[in-house]
C-alpha positions, 0 to 999 in steps of 0.5 A: 500500500506504500506509495511514492512520489518524486518531484524536481528537475534534472538541471537548474536551466529549465530543462524539465520545464521545457520538457513539460512545455513540449509534452503539453504542446504535443498533447494539444497537437494530438487534439487534447483540450489540456495536457493530461496523459503519459509521455515517455522519454528515454524509458522514463514515464512522466505524468503530464497533468497540467502546465500553466505559464503566467504570473511569473510561475511555472506549474508542471507535473512531476514523475508519478508513483510506481505501479500499484502505488497509492497517492500520486498526483504529485505536482511541483510549482516553481518560480523561474529564477533566471536573471532579467535585464534591467532596462534602466541600468542596462544590468542584470537584475537579481533573480526572484526568490524560488518557491517549490511545492510538492503535493503528494496526496496520500502517498507514503513517501514523497521527495522534493528535489530542488535542482542545483544553481551553478551561479549562486548559493541559496537558503530555503525555509522548508515546511513539511506537513502530513494529515491522516484521517481517523474513522469515527468510532475507531478503537484506541491505539491509533497513531501516526508518524512523520520522518523528514530527511534532507539529502539522506540525513534524518532531520526529524521524526515524531510519532503521536497518538491520532486524535479527532475521530471522524475528522483528521489529525496531522504533524508538521515540521519546519527547518532551514537549509543553505544550498551551496553553489552547484548543489541540489537539495532533496527533501524526503518525507515518509508517513507511517500510521496505524488505525488511521489512513494517510490523507495528505503530504505536502512539502514546500520550500521558499528561498529567503 
């Protein structure tokens, strides 16, 4: 029943975003009203759920979970960080801060990958949140747990008794991380529960 979802890009130059554009364009050329479907590139399967460009943001689908996985529907939102020319001073303006969001539904594990930037060091505030549903009239002893890793190193783990029968309960954790020039950052969240059902898993990273 364990699901997995992964989001990110292979490089900081917009390669993954460009692939999403091509996939969306191909789907539209085939007569689709939007860009749902599955696109295969070099044997990899990418679920193209939605692509929107505007308001200074790019929204694209991330690689989905493996066969038989629960959850899925992972989506990553990225604000472009390429420097823009400043017409008044004829210089390059500072890039806008990046924002990365992964919503993995009821997946058991999700990884948000922030690609490397070859030009500058960055610092991110990262927020991880999970919720679980507890059936009404559920017997006692239900619990849920969240584990957070950054680049493979455990940052935080907590298990608590699940409360609010007939509704939902959750856990959240925030931390900061500096990312060196030329380095990517991988944030992985894993959810475990007993007597409750996974409901949502969200990872957000905002450059500060």
